[in-house]
C-alpha positions as YAML, in Angstrom:
chain: A
units: angstrom
residues:
- id: 1
  name: MET
  ca: [-42.95, -83.18, 1.10]
- id: 2
  name: VAL
  ca: [-41.06, -80.52, 3.16]
- id: 3
  name: MET
  ca: [-37.51, -79.85, 2.05]
- id: 4
  name: GLU
  ca: [-35.26, -78.85, 4.82]
- id: 5
  name: LYS
  ca: [-32.92, -76.22, 4.21]
- id: 6
  name: LYS
  ca: [-29.44, -77.18, 5.17]
- id: 7
  name: PRO
  ca: [-27.65, -74.69, 7.27]
- id: 8
  name: ASP
  ca: [-25.13, -72.37, 5.75]
- id: 9
  name: LYS
  ca: [-21.53, -73.82, 5.73]
- id: 10
  name: PRO
  ca: [-19.73, -71.93, 8.31]
- id: 11
  name: LYS
  ca: [-17.35, -69.48, 6.61]
- id: 12
  name: GLN
  ca: [-13.66, -70.14, 6.92]
- id: 13
  name: GLY
  ca: [-11.15, -67.78, 8.59]
- id: 14
  name: GLY
  ca: [-9.88, -66.39, 5.26]
- id: 15
  name: GLU
  ca: [-13.37, -65.42, 3.95]
- id: 16
  name: HIS
  ca: [-13.94, -63.23, 7.14]
- id: 17
  name: PHE
  ca: [-10.66, -61.53, 6.76]
- id: 18
  name: GLY
  ca: [-11.37, -60.86, 3.17]
- id: 19
  name: GLU
  ca: [-14.72, -59.18, 4.13]
- id: 20
  name: TRP
  ca: [-13.02, -57.23, 6.94]
- id: 21
  name: MET
  ca: [-10.29, -56.01, 4.63]
- id: 22
  name: LYS
  ca: [-13.02, -54.47, 2.29]
- id: 23
  name: TYR
  ca: [-14.62, -52.57, 5.00]
- id: 24
  name: VAL
  ca: [-11.30, -51.39, 6.13]
- id: 25
  name: HIS
  ca: [-10.59, -50.05, 2.40]
- id: 26
  name: HIS
  ca: [-13.89, -48.58, 2.10]
- id: 27
  name: PHE
  ca: [-13.17, -46.70, 5.40]
- id: 28
  name: PHE
  ca: [-10.05, -45.32, 4.51]
- id: 29
  name: GLN
  ca: [-11.52, -44.16, 1.20]
- id: 30
  name: GLU
  ca: [-14.17, -42.11, 2.66]
- id: 31
  name: GLN
  ca: [-13.98, -38.39, 3.89]
- id: 32
  name: PRO
  ca: [-12.48, -37.36, 6.37]
- id: 33
  name: VAL
  ca: [-10.18, -40.03, 6.81]
- id: 34
  name: ARG
  ca: [-9.09, -39.80, 3.38]
- id: 35
  name: GLY
  ca: [-8.20, -36.00, 3.90]
- id: 36
  name: VAL
  ca: [-6.28, -36.78, 7.26]
- id: 37
  name: LEU
  ca: [-4.29, -39.38, 5.54]
- id: 38
  name: GLN
  ca: [-3.44, -37.17, 2.47]
- id: 39
  name: SER
  ca: [-2.25, -34.54, 4.95]
- id: 40
  name: ILE
  ca: [0.08, -36.89, 6.64]
- id: 41
  name: ASP
  ca: [1.44, -38.04, 3.39]
- id: 42
  name: ASP
  ca: [2.01, -34.40, 2.37]
- id: 43
  name: PHE
  ca: [3.75, -33.81, 5.73]
- id: 44
  name: PHE
  ca: [6.27, -36.46, 5.08]
- id: 45
  name: LYS
  ca: [7.06, -35.49, 1.44]
- id: 46
  name: GLN
  ca: [8.65, -32.22, 2.24]
- id: 47
  name: PRO
  ca: [12.31, -31.87, 0.96]
- id: 48
  name: PHE
  ca: [14.11, -30.97, 4.22]
- id: 49
  name: PRO
  ca: [13.82, -32.18, 7.93]
- id: 50
  name: TYR
  ca: [11.14, -30.66, 9.93]
- id: 51
  name: THR
  ca: [12.45, -29.73, 13.29]
- id: 52
  name: SER
  ca: [16.02, -29.24, 12.60]
- id: 53
  name: PHE
  ca: [18.69, -29.14, 10.07]
- id: 54
  name: PRO
  ca: [22.40, -30.27, 10.28]
- id: 55
  name: VAL
  ca: [24.87, -27.46, 11.34]
- id: 56
  name: ASP
  ca: [28.48, -27.53, 11.56]
- id: 57
  name: VAL
  ca: [30.77, -24.83, 13.37]
- id: 58
  name: ARG
  ca: [34.30, -24.53, 12.80]
- id: 59
  name: GLU
  ca: [36.67, -22.17, 14.65]
- id: 60
  name: LEU
  ca: [39.72, -21.13, 12.72]
- id: 61
  name: GLU
  ca: [42.58, -18.78, 13.90]
- id: 62
  name: ASN
  ca: [40.90, -15.60, 12.71]
- id: 63
  name: GLN
  ca: [37.20, -16.62, 11.90]
- id: 64
  name: HIS
  ca: [34.32, -19.07, 12.79]
- id: 65
  name: ILE
  ca: [32.80, -20.82, 9.72]
- id: 66
  name: VAL
  ca: [29.17, -22.03, 10.24]
- id: 67
  name: THR
  ca: [27.98, -24.50, 7.58]
- id: 68
  name: ALA
  ca: [24.18, -25.63, 7.39]
- id: 69
  name: GLU
  ca: [22.81, -28.25, 4.91]
- id: 70
  name: LEU
  ca: [19.54, -27.13, 3.36]
- id: 71
  name: PRO
  ca: [18.84, -29.50, 0.45]
- id: 72
  name: GLY
  ca: [15.75, -28.46, -1.45]
- id: 73
  name: VAL
  ca: [15.62, -24.99, -0.11]
- id: 74
  name: LYS
  ca: [15.53, -21.91, -2.02]
- id: 75
  name: LYS
  ca: [17.68, -18.94, -1.03]
- id: 76
  name: GLU
  ca: [14.55, -16.72, -0.53]
- id: 77
  name: GLN
  ca: [13.54, -19.11, 2.22]
- id: 78
  name: ILE
  ca: [16.57, -18.52, 4.39]
- id: 79
  name: SER
  ca: [17.20, -15.79, 6.79]
- id: 80
  name: ILE
  ca: [20.23, -15.09, 9.01]
- id: 81
  name: ASP
  ca: [19.84, -13.00, 12.18]
- id: 82
  name: ILE
  ca: [22.64, -11.82, 14.55]
- id: 83
  name: LEU
  ca: [22.26, -10.51, 18.02]
- id: 84
  name: GLY
  ca: [25.14, -10.05, 20.41]
- id: 85
  name: ASN
  ca: [27.05, -13.39, 20.06]
- id: 86
  name: SER
  ca: [24.16, -15.41, 18.67]
- id: 87
  name: LEU
  ca: [23.61, -16.31, 15.09]
- id: 88
  name: THR
  ca: [20.26, -17.68, 14.00]
- id: 89
  name: ILE
  ca: [19.47, -19.33, 10.85]
- id: 90
  name: SER
  ca: [15.80, -19.74, 9.84]
- id: 91
  name: VAL
  ca: [14.15, -21.49, 7.12]
- id: 92
  name: LYS
  ca: [10.32, -20.73, 6.09]
- id: 93
  name: HIS
  ca: [8.82, -23.26, 3.69]
- id: 94
  name: GLN
  ca: [5.18, -22.38, 2.58]
- id: 95
  name: ASP
  ca: [3.05, -24.30, 0.03]
- id: 96
  name: ILE
  ca: [-0.29, -23.03, -1.26]
- id: 97
  name: TYR
  ca: [-2.54, -25.73, -2.96]
- id: 98
  name: THR
  ca: [-5.74, -24.66, -4.66]
- id: 99
  name: GLU
  ca: [-8.45, -26.72, -6.44]
- id: 100
  name: GLU
  ca: [-11.26, -25.38, -8.37]
- id: 101
  name: ASP
  ca: [-14.18, -27.44, -9.81]
- id: 102
  name: GLU
  ca: [-16.71, -24.87, -11.52]
- id: 103
  name: ALA
  ca: [-19.20, -27.73, -12.54]
- id: 104
  name: ASN
  ca: [-19.54, -28.84, -8.99]
- id: 105
  name: LYS
  ca: [-18.95, -25.46, -7.38]
- id: 106
  name: VAL
  ca: [-16.09, -26.53, -5.24]
- id: 107
  name: PHE
  ca: [-13.12, -24.40, -4.29]
- id: 108
  name: ARG
  ca: [-10.40, -25.76, -1.86]
- id: 109
  name: ARG
  ca: [-7.45, -23.99, -0.61]
- id: 110
  name: ARG
  ca: [-4.86, -25.45, 1.56]
- id: 111
  name: GLU
  ca: [-1.77, -23.90, 3.03]
- id: 112
  name: HIS
  ca: [1.11, -25.45, 4.58]
- id: 113
  name: LEU
  ca: [3.74, -23.45, 6.49]
- id: 114
  name: GLN
  ca: [6.81, -24.78, 8.20]
- id: 115
  name: ARG
  ca: [9.63, -22.90, 10.00]
- id: 116
  name: SER
  ca: [12.75, -24.33, 11.13]
- id: 117
  name: SER
  ca: [15.73, -22.61, 12.99]
- id: 118
  name: ARG
  ca: [18.89, -23.19, 14.57]
- id: 119
  name: THR
  ca: [20.79, -20.74, 16.94]
- id: 120
  name: ILE
  ca: [24.44, -20.86, 17.41]
- id: 121
  name: ALA
  ca: [26.10, -19.20, 20.26]
- id: 122
  name: LEU
  ca: [29.76, -18.10, 19.64]
- id: 123
  name: PRO
  ca: [32.25, -17.25, 22.46]
- id: 124
  name: SER
  ca: [32.52, -13.38, 21.41]
- id: 125
  name: PRO
  ca: [30.18, -10.71, 20.02]
- id: 126
  name: ILE
  ca: [29.79, -10.75, 16.19]
- id: 127
  name: ASP
  ca: [30.49, -7.72, 14.10]
- id: 128
  name: VAL
  ca: [27.58, -7.89, 11.73]
- id: 129
  name: LYS
  ca: [29.29, -5.60, 9.15]
- id: 130
  name: THR
  ca: [31.99, -8.19, 8.55]
- id: 131
  name: VAL
  ca: [29.81, -11.44, 8.29]
- id: 132
  name: LYS
  ca: [29.71, -13.00, 4.84]
- id: 133
  name: ALA
  ca: [27.27, -15.62, 3.64]
- id: 134
  name: THR
  ca: [26.98, -17.87, 0.48]
- id: 135
  name: TYR
  ca: [24.34, -20.43, -0.51]
- id: 136
  name: ARG
  ca: [25.01, -22.82, -3.11]
- id: 137
  name: ASP
  ca: [23.63, -26.35, -4.11]
- id: 138
  name: GLY
  ca: [21.85, -26.64, -0.71]
- id: 139
  name: LEU
  ca: [24.79, -25.65, 1.44]
- id: 140
  name: LEU
  ca: [24.66, -22.48, 3.49]
- id: 141
  name: LYS
  ca: [28.17, -21.23, 4.31]
- id: 142
  name: ILE
  ca: [28.64, -18.33, 6.88]
- id: 143
  name: LYS
  ca: [31.84, -16.74, 7.54]
- id: 144
  name: ILE
  ca: [32.29, -14.69, 10.71]
- id: 145
  name: PRO
  ca: [35.56, -12.94, 11.45]
- id: 146
  name: LYS
  ca: [36.83, -12.90, 15.08]
- id: 147
  name: LEU
  ca: [36.87, -9.46, 16.78]
- id: 148
  name: GLN
  ca: [40.28, -8.60, 17.88]
- id: 149
  name: GLY
  ca: [40.23, -7.35, 21.37]
- id: 150
  name: LYS
  ca: [42.93, -5.29, 23.30]
- id: 151
  name: LYS
  ca: [45.54, -7.09, 24.95]
- id: 152
  name: ILE
  ca: [46.21, -5.79, 28.55]
- id: 153
  name: ASP
  ca: [49.76, -5.79, 29.92]
- id: 154
  name: PHE
  ca: [50.64, -6.20, 33.52]
- id: 155
  name: ILE
  ca: [51.86, -3.08, 35.44]
- id: 156
  name: ASP
  ca: [54.79, -3.92, 37.68]
...
């Protein structure tokens, strides 16, 4: 007597989905995909905005006050440059990650460098010698005294 083998029961949609999810999970755990995803995660973990940062410029009677919000930034990462009537605030953020595994003779070094800057044009030239800047609790404040020009009287 020959026994007939019954055909396999067709898999339900949920079972196929579960197998597919296993393959997807495995794919994302393999190199180089895993490394790319880690880089993306690292990119979004940075403490300050990437392309820009908020800047406020106020004009008072005798000075301009420029305020920039830089949370998580250290004072050493900030530079202020003045040329003519323009003020540029730059922030440089650099991280270096190193991993050493002597047992497997693996050494990894990864650097992340990011720069952001904002340039503010003021209506008159800036006297570099009179500009004052302070940085406290993530808030950069720059005071720029206005230059006093000479008033010209009309000749009758």
